[in-house]
N, C-alpha and C positions, 0 to 999 in steps of 0.2 A: 504494500500500500504506500502510495506517495505521501510524503509529508506535506501538510497544508502550507507550511512556511515556504516550501519550494515552488509553489504554484504562483509564479509571477505572471501577471498579464502584460500585454504590450505596453500599456500606459505606464506601468511601474518601471519597465525596462528602459523606456525612452526617458522617463524622469531621472533615473539613475545615470543614464548616459549624458543628460544635460548637465548634471552636477560635475561629472568627470571632465567634460569638454570645457565648461566654464572655469573650472579650477586650473586646467592646463593653460587655457588662454590667459588667465590672470597671472600665472607664474611667468609665462613667456613675455607678456607685456611689461610686467614688473622688471624682468631682466633687461629688456630693451631700455626702459627708463633709467635704470641704474647705470647701464653702460653710457648712455648719453650724458647724464648728469656728471658722472665720474670724469668723462672726457672734457666737459666744459670747465670743471674745476681744476684738473691737473694739467691739461694741455692747452688751456685757454682757447679752445676751439669756438669760433663764433660763426654760426651759419648765417648766410645772407641770401637774398633773392637775386643777386647778380650772377652773371654767367660763371665766373670763377667760383662763386659761392656754391652754386648748384653742382658744378663739377666736383668740388671738394666734398660736398655732402654725399654725392653718389659714391665717391671713392671711400669715404668713411664707412658707409653702411654696407658696402659690398662684402666685407668680411663677415657680416651678420645676416647675409641674405637668406640663409637657411632657417635661421631663427624667425625672421620676419615672415617667411613663407609658411612656416609651421604655425605661427600665431594667426595669420590670416586664414589659413585652412581650418584650424580648430574653431576660431570664432565664427566663421561662416557655417560650419557644421552645427555649431550651437544654435545659431539663429534659425536654421532650417529645422533642427530637431525640436526646438522650443515651439515654433509655429505648428509643427506636426502634432505635438502633445496637446496644444490648445484646440486644434481641430478635432482630435480624437475625444477630448473631454466634452466639447460642445455636441458632437454627434452622439456620444454616450448619453448625455442628459436628454437630448431629443428622443432617443430610443426609449429611455425610461419613461419619459412623459407620454409617449405613444402607448406604451404598455399599460400605464396607469389608466389612460382613457379607455382602453379596450377592456381591462379588467373591471372597471367601475362603471361601465355603461349600464343603462337601465335594464337591459335584458340579462345582465350578469348579476344584478343585485339580488334577485330572488334566489339564485343558486348560492350566492355568497351567504345570504341569511340562513339558508337551509344547512350549509356546511359548518356554520358556527358551532363551537362547543357549547354545551348547555350552560356552562358558567358564563359564557360571553353573550348569551342571549338576554340576560338581565340588563335592562336599560342602564347605561352608564350615567346619562343625564336624565334622571327621573322626572324632574320638573319640566324639562323641555319635551320629554316624551309624552307627558300627560297633556300639555298644551297642544302638541302636534296631533295627538290622537283625537282630541276634541275637535280640531279643525280638519281632520282627515288630510293632513298635508304630508306627513312623513310616516311610512309604514314601519320602518326600522331605523330608529335614530342612531343605533350603534354603527350601522353601515355608513350612514352619512358622516358621522364623526370620524370614523376610521379613514374615510376618503379625505376628509378635511385635514386631518393630521398628516396623512401621507403626502398631500400636496405641499404642506409646509416642509416636510422632510426632503422632498425633491428640491426645494429651494436651498436647504442646508447642503445637499450634495453639490449643487451648483456653486455655492460659496466655497466649499472645501476644495473643489477642483479649479477655482479661480475663474470660473465663467462669469460670475458677477462679483461685485465688490461688497464689502461689509455694509457700506452706506445704502447700497441698492437693496440688499437683503433686509436691512433694518427698516427702510421706508416701506417695503412691501409686506413684510411678515412680522416685524417687531411687535406691533400692536396686537396682532392676532395671537402670536406666541405668548405674549404677556397675559392676555385674557385666558388662554388655555391653562397656563400654569398657575394662575390665581384661582382656578376652579378646583375645589378639593376633589370632586369625583373624578375629573380628568387626571389630576395629578396622581391620585391613588391608582388609577388604571395604568398609567405609564410606569409607575414604580413597580406594580405587580407584574407587568409584562415588559420589563426593561430590555430583555434580549431582542425584542422586536422593534425597539426604538433607538437603535444605536446612533443614527444620524441626528435625531431630535435631541437626545441626551448630550451628544457632543456639542451641539450649538448652544444648548442651555448652559452647560458647564463652562464653555469658552466665553460667553458673552453675558452671563447672568449679572456680573458686577455692573456692566454698563446699563442694563435694563432694570437693575434694582429688584430682581425677582427674589421673593422670600418664600421659604417653605419648600423649595424644590431641591432634591438631592441631585448631585451631579453623577 
């Protein structure tokens, strides 16, 4: 049986490669800067835009041409790899969004409600369930709530992957997440089913201090 830790996806491999390429590029660039500054100090080398100055600069950097080429190559690969990672992240989020829409469509909600464990069929939001039942608006409030939470979790995934910024997430979901976690019934449901709310708990733990959320365990 394969170890779960060894199961790296393409996005993780590309992300690791980005760090390696950026580190190498940084080291090569730092080496070039040190060489240039060292030359200015010790040799009193003064580059200029005159013809003789350009020729002198070309002669000076000729000995370091392989370092320059290595730096340019690594940095170019980093830019390409970074953009590829962002593209994969965006497409992944789109795919997750499409799957959520398919799984939570109206024709799937009845099946979802049927497959719920008996303990999960008890209304999480009892007051909301009573009001909705009186108005015949929501047949199963748990399904609606789970879909609502899942959509916020999708936003958390987008934030973790860098598809959206913290400010964008906060503006779109901060108020909703704050309301969720200030509701005792929802908070208890999340705590009792923590293994299913990894992304939600991550975002709460990371940004709870900013949102001043009380009573929510990370």
